[in-house]
N, C-alpha and C positions, 0 to 999 in steps of 0.2 A: 515382343514378338520378333524372333529372328528372320532376316531376310533371306536366309539360306535354306537350301534343302539338303537334308542329310542321308547318307547311304551306309551300309554296314554288311559285312559278309557273314555267311553261316558259321565260318571257322572262329569268328570272334566270340562266339559262345561254344567252349570246346571243355573237355573232360580234365585238364589238367595235366595229363602225361608230357614228359619232356625227355630228353636224352639221358636223364640221370635218375629217373623214377617213373612209376606206373601212374595209372589215372587216379585221380583224387575227387572226381565228380562223375555223376551218371550222365551218359550221353542224352541229348534232346533231339527229338525228331524235327525235321525241317518245317511242317506246319506249325508246330509249337513255337518255333523261333519266329516265323513270319508273324504271327499273332502278337507275340511281345514286341517285336520291331515296331509294327504299326502303333501299338499302345505307347510305346515310348516316344514317339514322333518321328521315326525314320520315314522317308519318303521312297527309298529305293534300297535294293538288295545287290551286292556284289557276289558275282559266281567265279568259282573254277569250273571248268568244263563239267568235272565229274561231281561238283557239287549239286548241279543241275541233273546230271545223268550218271548215277552210279553205275559202275561196271560196264561202262560204254566201250571198253576193248573188245567186249564180246558181242556186241550188238552191230546189226547193220545200220546203213545211214538212214534208212527210213525208219527203222525202230529208234534210234536216237532222237530222230526229229519228232516222232510220235510221243515219246517220253517228255521232251521239252515242252511239247504243247499242254501236257498235263500240268507241268509245274507252273506255266502261264497261268492257267486257271486259278491256280492257289494263289499266285500273285494278285491277280485281280479281285478274288475272294476278300483279300486284306487290303485293298486299294494301294498295292505298291508296285513299283515299275522295277524293271530290271536296269541296272547301269552298265555293267559290262560283263563279258565272259572271258576268262584267261585260262589257256590251255595249261594244266598242271603236268608239266613234263618232267618235273625234278623226281617225283615219286615212282618212276617206271623203271623196269630193269634196262629197257632200251636206252635210257638216257642218263646212265650212271657217268658217262663221260661227256654229258651235254647232250642237246637235242639238234638244234640247227648247227652247231659246231661240232658234232661229233666226228670222230674220224673213220666211223663206219657208216658207209653209205645207207644200210638199211636202217640204222639208226635215224637217221637224217630224213629218210622218207617216213618213218614212224611218225616224227615230230611234226612233219608237214601235215600227216593225216589228221593228228589231233587238232592241229592248227585250223584246217578246213571244217573238221567237225565243230569246233568251237565257234567258227563262223555262223555254221547252220544252227546251232543252238541258239546263239545270240538272235539270229533272225526270227526264230520261233518265239523267243522270250520278248521281243520287241524292241531290241537295243542294237546299237550299231557301233560300239566300241569294245574293241579287243585289247585286253591287257597283257603285255608280255613282261612276266616277272623272270628275269634270265638267270634263274638260280644256280644253274650248272654250266652255264655259258662262259667258258673260259679255261683255265687250265689248273690241274692239280701239280703237273710236272712242266716246269717252265719251256722245256724242249720239246714238249710232246705236240705242240701246235704252234705254227707261225701266226702270230698276231694280226698279220695281213690276211692272211688266207681267212681267219676266223671272223675278222670284221666283215670282209666281203661275203661269206656265208650268211651272216646275219642279214646284211642288205639284200641277198638274193631271196632269201625266206619271207622277208616283209614284201618284197616285190611280188612274190608268188601269192601272198594273201591279199595285197591291193587289186591283183589281177583277177583273182577267184571271184570277188565280190566288189564292184565298183562303188558300192555305197558304204562300205564299213570305213572305220577309222582304227588306227593300230597305236596303241599306247604304250610306250616302254617305261617301266618302273625300275629305275636305276638303284643299283646296291654295289657298293665297291668291294664287298667280301662276303663270306658266309652263306652258303656253304663252300663255295668255291673258293680257291686260295688266290687265285688272280683273275678278276673279272674283266671282260673286254668291254663293257659299257657300264661304267659304274657310277657316273653322276649326270645330272642335267646337262651339263655342256657336251659330253659323250652323245647323248640322246640327239641333241642339235645337229650334231655332226652325221649321225646316221640317217636323221630324217632328211637332210640336204641331200643325201647320196641316194635317197630312193626315187623311184618314177613319179610318186606324186606327194612331193613334201607336204602339202597343206592337209593331208590325211594321217600324217604322223606326228605324233607329239609324246609328251611325258607325262607321267605320274609321279610327283614328288611325294616321297613319304619322310616325315620329320626324322625318325630315327635312322633312316638310311643316310641322310645328309650329316647327320651328327657321327656316324660311321666314317664317313668321309673326311671327317675333321672340318666340315663346312657349317654354315649357318643356314637353318632351314627358310628362314624368311627371304634371305638373299637369294636361294636356289628357286624359291617360289617366284620371286620377283624377276628373276632371271628369265624363267620360261614364260612369264606373263609378258614380259617386253617383246618376245617373238611370237606372241599369241600362240604358245605351244603348250601352256597347261590345261591339259583334257580333263584331268581330275587330280584330287589331292588325298593322300592318306595321312591324316594327323594322329599323332601319338606323342609318346616323350621316351627318353633314353638316357640313363645314368652313365653318360661317359661312353668312351670306345671300348665296349664290350660286346657280347653277343646282342643279337637284335631282341630286344626285350619287350617291344610293344606297350610300354606302360600307358595307363591313361594320360590322356592329353592334358599338358600343364602341370602334371604333378612333380616333375624335377625342375624345370625352369620356366617359371610363371611369365619372366619378362619376355623370354624366347617366344613363347606362345603367344602373348599379346602382339608381338610384331608380326607372327604368322597371320593372326587375325586381321590385323591393322593392313597388311599389304593386300589380302583378300578383299577387304571391305573398301580400300581405297580404289581398286580395280574392279569392283562390282562384280566379282567372280560369280554371284548367285545367278548372273545372266548367261554364264558360260557352261557351269557344270554342277555337280554336286559336291559338297563337302563329304568326303569319306571318312570315317573312323576306322583305324586298323589296330585295336587295342585288345589286349589279353588280360583276363583275370588272373589275379595272383593265385599262384598254385595251392596256396592255403585257404582259398575262398570256399565257402559251402555252397552246395547246390542251391539252397534258399537265396543266395547272394549273388548267384550266378550272372546277374545282369546289371549289377551294380557298377561296373567299371564303364559300361555304356552310358548309364545314366549321369554319373561323374563327368565323363568326357563332355557330353552335351552341356550339362550345367556349366562347367568351365568355358567352354566355347562361348556359350550365350552371355556370360558374365564378362567376358573379355570383349564381346562385341558391344556390350553396353560402355565399357570402359573406353572404347574407340570412340563411341558417339560423344562421349563427355571431353574427349581430347581436343583442347585448345589450340587449334592449328594457326591462329593468327597469333598467339603468345609464342607459340614453339617457333615460327617463323622469324619473329623478331629476335629471338636467342640465337637462331642459326645465323642471322644476317650478322648480329655482333659476335658471332663465334663464341657465345657463352655456352659450350657444350656441357661444362659442369652443372650449370643451371638447369639446362635441357634435360640432362640424366635425371637429376633429382626431381625435376618437376614430374618426370615419366614414373619414378619410383613412388612418389606422393600420390600420385594417380592410383596406380595398383595398390598401394597401401589404404586407399581410402581417405587420405589426407587433404585432398583437393576436389 
């Protein structure tokens, strides 16, 4: 039995459309997803603001809150919690050159409106975490924005969110590139710097996604550990990535099992189950049928739990003796034998 609680987003069950082709599966309604998430063993749901409240741009603040309350009833029906709400700024005409960092003042105002409404939605759903995936916060043209100005714009936006509601926490999910050419806040280290510059650093942390760390040329377990060392890991998005390509969101552990093992290991060693949910951000292969549309979630959970069992079997006393003697070749082979089921 896993010590962790798991979360998943509605977008992780999707139609298979991508930049190069049309949909390959039928859309699934929100309640059906909730029912299957609960059946699979998830405890919480991750939301973009318009996952919870579609068409929110055409609604009043009170209408948005009322709609969110109906979604909360659905969550309660299936015994699920809301983990976080994230303003989906990157899909709107206002944010084609960024939201918080747009060179257009009206666009920046729109981004703040969506951020405030995300906070309202989160409160109605019963959660206190706002995730910022800064998809277009950076530059497409290097000379179009001063990186100093852009960074200060992000800090200012977060300060406004912290002031709007003194109970919420803001969690930045860093990504070094895609779709933006030059990201302003691309790694957990950048998140730490932004956090320290805000009016309430203890309420600003990070969400480390495995694939994003790989895209930055970094090790996901080390990035998780870096955030944990500062008590700044508010949540994680586990998945996998085949090298420095586009963001693939493959099932957790399917590309690099040893890397996945070390991600689970650092989470176990630091009792992350006491701090937050383990989130999965995985997408089904485009070739997957409607019938198998949840297999990637089942597989990711199974791999995580199997690796959790491997961590429980890890012989720390033996490993520490090898470390003291600097027998790292032996330690490496011990780890591989453990993963291969030979010890």
